[in-house]
N, C-alpha and C positions, 0 to 999 in steps of 0.2 A: 729444810722443808720436807715434810712427809709427802709420800706419793700414794694415792688410792686409785687403783685401776679396776673399773667395772667392765668386765668382759661379757659381751652379749653375742654368743655364738650365732652367726648367720644374720645379724641385724642388717636389714636392707636400708640403704641411705635414703631412698625415696620416702620411707615411712619414718625412720628414726629422726631424720632431719626435716621432714616435710609435714608431719602431723601437727596441727596447731594446738591440739588439746593434750599436750604433754608439757605441763607447766614447769616441771623440774628440768627437763631436757632443754626447753626453750630458754630458761634462765641461764643454764650453763652456756648455751650458744651465745646468748647476749653478752655474757661477761668474759668469754674466751674466744677461741677460734675453733673452726669445725670444717668438715668437708668430706667428700668421698675419699676412700682410702684404698689404693690399689693393693691387691693381695699378690701373693706369689703364684707361680704356676707350678703345680696345680693348686687352685684355691680350695684346699681341703683342710678340715679341722686339724688333722695331723698330716703334714708338718707345720701348718700356718702359725699356730700359737707359739711353737718353739722358734720359728723364724722371727716372730716379733720379739721374743724374749732374748734372742741371741744376736739379732741383726745379721743373720746368716741365711742365705737362700737354701732351697732343698738340695741343690748340688753340693754346696759347701757342707751341709749337714749330712749328706749321704743318705737321706730319707726322702722317698718320693710318694709316700702315701701311707695308709694304715698297714698295708702289707708290702713287703719288699723281698726280693730274691735273696735267699741265703747264700747261694753259690750259682754256678752256671749250669747246674743240673736241671732236671725237669720236675723236681718235687714241688710240694706246696710251698708257697711263700710264707715268710715269717711275719707274725703280727708284731707291730711296734710296741715297745714299752719304754719306760724311762731310760733304760740303759742303752738304747739305740742312739742317744745323743751325747756327744762329748764336748760340745762347744760351751764355754761359760755363759750362763744366763745373767740377766739383770740382777737377780737375787744373789747369785754367786759373787758378782763383782761388788755388790753392796756389802756382802758379808766380809770381803777382804778389807773393807774400810771400817769394819766394826758395826755395820748396820744390821738390823734384825728384820726379817720378813715373815709375812703370813701369806700362804699360797693355798687357795681353795679351788679345787676342781679344774686346775689348769692342765689340759691334756699334753702329753700323757704323764700321769702321776701314778703309775703302777710299775713297780712297788712304790709305796709312799716316798716322797723325796726327803732325803736326809739333808738338813740345812740349818743355818743359824736362825732358828725361829720355829714355826710350825707349818705343816702342810696337811691337806686333806685330799684324799684320792679323787680322781676325775671319773667321768662316766664309763671308763673302761674297767673300773674296779669290779671284780667278779661278785663280791658279796660283802655287805657291811653288817649283816645280822649278827655275825660272830667274827672274832679275830680282829686283826689290826688293819686299818685302812688309813692311818695317820702317822705323822711324825710330830712329836714323840708318840710312842705306842699308847701311852695312857690316855691320850686325848680321845682315842676311839671310844673308851668307856664314858668319858665325860660327855661326848656328843650323844651317845645313847641315853644317858641320864637326862639330857636336855630335851631331846625330841623323840625318843624311842627309836624306831627304825629310821635310818638316814638313807633315802633313795638317791643313788648317784645318777640314775636315768630312769626312764619309763620303759617297761618291757614291750617288745613287739609294737613299736610306734608306726610301723607300716601295716596298717590294719583298716578294715572297714568299720570297726566298732568305735565310732567317733565319740560316743558318750563316754565310754571307758577311758579312751585316750585323753580327752579334754579334762576329765576329772582328775586323772593321775598327774597330768602335767601341772595343773594348778596346785595340787597338794605338794608335789615335789618342789615347786618353786617357792612356795611358802616356807617349807622346811629349810631349803637352802638359805634363804634370806634370814631366817631366824638364827641359824648357826653363824652366818656372817656378822650379824649384829652383836652376838655374844662375843665372838672372837675380837671384834674391833674394840670392845669395851674391856675385855679381860686379859688380852695379850698386849705386851709392849711391841711396837713395830715402827719401822721407818718406811717400809714398803709393804703395801697390802694389795694383793690381786686376787680376784675371784672371777670365775667364768660360769655363767648361767647357760646350761645346755637346753633349757626348756624352750627358748625361742626357736632354735633349730628344729625341734620336734613339732612345734606349732606350725612352722612353715611347711615342713614335709607332710604334715597331716591335713592341713586346712587351706593351703594356698589357692587351690582351684575355687574355693568358696568365696575367697576375698577378691581375686584378681579378674577383672572383666576381660583381660587379654588371654586368659587361660582357655585352651581349646575345649575344656569341659566345664567352664564356668556356668553356674546356675544362679541368676540374680535373685531368685526367690529361696535360695538355700537357707535352712534354719541355722547354718554355721557361718553365714556371710560376715558376721561381725567378730568372729573368734580371734582372728589375727589382730585387728585393731584393738580389740578389748585387751588382748594380752600386752600390747605395747603400753596401754594405759595402766595396766597393773604393774608392769615393770617401772613405769615412771613413779608411781606411788612408792614402790618398794625401794627404789634408788633414793627417793626423797627421805625415807625413814633412815637409810644408812647415812646420808649426808648430815642429818641432824646430830650424829654422834661424833663427827670429826671436827677438829678445831680449825681456826681460820688460817693456820699456817700449813694447809694441806692442798697440794695440787690434785685435781680430779681429772681423770681421763676415762671417758666412756668410749669403748672401741669394739669393733667386730673384726673377725678374722677373714670374712668374706661376706658377700651378699646373697640374695636369693632371686630366682627368676622362674617363670613358668616353664614346665617341662612339656615338650611336645610328644615325647615317646622314647623308645629305646632303639638304638642301632645295634644289631647283632654282629659284633665285630668278628667273632670267630666263624659265624655262619658266612659272612662276607668273605673271609679269608679262604674258607673251603671252596666257595664258588669261584673265587679268583685263582684257585690253583696253588695257593701258598701254604695251605694247611691240609695235610693228607691224613685220612682216617682208615683204620681197618674196619670198614663197615659203618654206614650211616645210622645213627640212632632213630628209632621209630617215633620218639617223642622228645620234646625239649630236655636236654641233658646238660648238667653243669660241666664245665670244661674238665675238671679234675676226674670226672667219671668217664671220659671219652677214651677210646682205644686209639691213640694217636700213632701213626706211622712216622716216627721221628726221622727215619732215614730218608724220607721223601718230603719232609716238611721244611719250608723255608721260614715261616713266621707264625706266631700265635699271639693272642692278646689276652689281657686281663680286663674284666668288666669293672664297673664302678661309675662314679660321676664323670670320670674321664677314662680314656683307654691308655693302657701301657702296652706297647708292641715290642715283642722280643724276637730277634732274629736267631736262627739256628746256624751258627757259624762253625765251620771246620776248624778244629784246633782250639775252640773255646767251649762249645757245648759237646756233650759226649758223642752224639751222632750228627755232628754238624753237616748240613747239606749245602751250605753256601761256601764256596772257596773263599779263603780269607782275602784274596786279591780282588774279589768281586763285591766285597762287603759294602763299600760306599755306593757303588752303582746300584746294587739291589735296594739299599736303604733309600736312595734318592728316588728310585722308581716307585717304591711303595709309598713314600711320602706324597708324591704327585698323585698317585691313584686315590689315596685317602682324601686328599684335598679336593678331588673331583667327585666325591660321593654326592648323591642326590637324595631328595626326599621321595616319598611314594609317587608324587606327581611329576618327577623328573627335574625338579628345580634344584640347583646347587644348594647343598646344606650350609655352605660357608664354614666347612670344617677346617681347623688349623692343626697341622702336625709339625712338631718341632723336634729337631735333634737336641739332645740335652746340652750339648756344647753351644748351641745357639741361645739358650736361655741362661746358662750359668757360666761364670768365669772359671769355676772349678767343678769337677764332676767326681764325687767320691762314692764309694760303695759300688753296688752293681745296679747301674741305672738302666731304665728301659732304653731300647734303641730309638724309639719314637714315643713322644708324649702327645696325645691326641684329644682335642676338644671337638666333639661332633656338634656342628651347627652353633658354634659359639656357646656351647653348653646347653642349648635348647634340647639336645638329645642325650640321653644317658647311654653309656656303653654297656651292652648286655653280653656276657661271656659265653652263654650256653649255645649249643648246636642242636638242631632238630626242629627249629621253627619253620613254619610255612613261608615266612617272608624274612627279609633282613630288617624290616621295620616292625616293631611291636608297640602296642599302646601302653602296656604296663611293663615295668622292669621285672627282673628276675628275682627280686627280693620282696615283692609285695607292693601294694598301692603306695604311690609316692607322687605328691602334687608339685614338687619343685626341684630344681637343680641349684647348684651353687652358682653365684655370679662373681665376676672378677673383682668387683669393687664392693668393699664394705664401707664403714663410716667411722669417723672419729669426732669427738668433742673434747677439747682440752681447756680447762679453766684453772688458773693458778694465781696465788697472791703475787702481786707485782708484775704480772703478765698483762699488758694492756689488751683490751678487746681487739681481736684481729679479724673478725668476720670470717667469711668463707675463704678457705685456703685451697688452692689447686695443686695437683702434682705431688701430693704426699703419699708415700709408700709405706707398707707395713714394716719394712726394714728400717724406716726412719724413727720408729717409736722408741726403741731401746736407747739410742744416743740422745734423743730428746728428753726422756725421763731421767737418765743419768745426769744430763746437764742441768735440768731443773732442780734436781735434788742436791746438786753441788758435789756429785761424785765424779771420779775420773771418767773421761770418755776416750776409750782406746782408739787410736788412729786406724786400726785395721777393721773396724766395723764397716759393714757394707752400706748401711744407711748413714744419713747425715741429720744432725739435729736441726729442727725447724723452729725451735723456740728455746729460750734459756741461754745459758753460757755455752758457747759453741766451740771454745778452744779444745783441742783433742790432745790426749797424752800420746807421746810419740813412741810408745813401746813397740818393739818389733812384733809383727803380726803373729807368726806361729810360736815364737819363743814366749811372747807375752801370754798367750792363751795357755800354753803348756805350764808356765809357772803358776798361773792362777789355779789350774787344776791340781797341781802338785800341792800347793799350800792348802787348798780346801780339803783335799783328801787327808792331809796330815792333821788338820783340825777336826776331821770326822764329819764334816758337813755333807760331803758327797761320797758316793761309792765309786 
């Protein structure tokens, strides 16, 4: 059985599963099973798509977001690329059994993934006008011959120029689906996965115009139907793709996380300064990014990174170069900071509902250099703002430009496959369950060490030893030249 995975970055279950005027989606729901899909913590594009592909959570992957600490120093964090992940993916395991895959826009695909099949770079690809953004390299020229410029993303999607943003998202999506249709027809494949980033950009740019629960919602906005119209467009595009696959194909429509209205930004480093945990050699006169601050590391106990969620790092003696926290006090300091973060309030003094986790509370294994605390402000109703110099610890806009939504913990899935009876709505399905389910449906081995469990198809697992099994897969794929 072939597998086709339609990835919709940021698809919200209340819309994808709830809109009646999505005939293709409704047909798949009626013939298969569907439901809310719990994402990993943090529910971020990277590492979520790779968590789905490997059935490994961020702790096991050692990747906690787009940017991760290189070491225990105070320098800038490293941006993730393909080589940050060493766990075998779905397509790696399929290749070991002779299967061929096509991967389009699955983050992170920079550099392009070498594999048994073809791959096209994701939205992190710096430029596709020239050079190579695919595997094999000659596919880049073929795509340029098909569509001209191939946009992997829209530029500056956090903008007030909604006309330009809307126009570019629609053009990008049309181009993406054009290439997907060509690859489906022209390439041999057993597994095909693509991720459309346009939905994420639509949500971040237009959510306030769509959602009456957004604090800045305008019911008379000229953009009020943009979000729903885009879902209708995706439904038509998905339908055009399904017309090209045969009846022996399982189809999964899936999102890495959901979307929710954002109430504002919580200035985490501003808060740490005021709490006495972050010391500066002079306060800036205006809002200043953290990397431009003159930090007094000898007197600093903690600092944070901004983003959709916060990463808190402690300055520990013997671990960081100028550690101010005695190693023996580490856990006491971390517990105190966790309690204070969870007691944070909104501007009116009401509890935000902030969650702060130790990584070992979330993950069975913690690899790489993890944050000391992972924080969701107000159940992700508030974004983490990293700069210092604001008049308040609460701001209406984030530090990267206008943004209408934050990520939500639950995305969505719809799975329809030949021989799989309609199952209706399924509860309790996790992003980590996707890989074993697809391997099972395709008749490929399901390793016993995957963190998720198949919820459909053949559920017996191969009993290979966890670490040794993965290492052997990597060695054999490297020898075949599929991965670096």
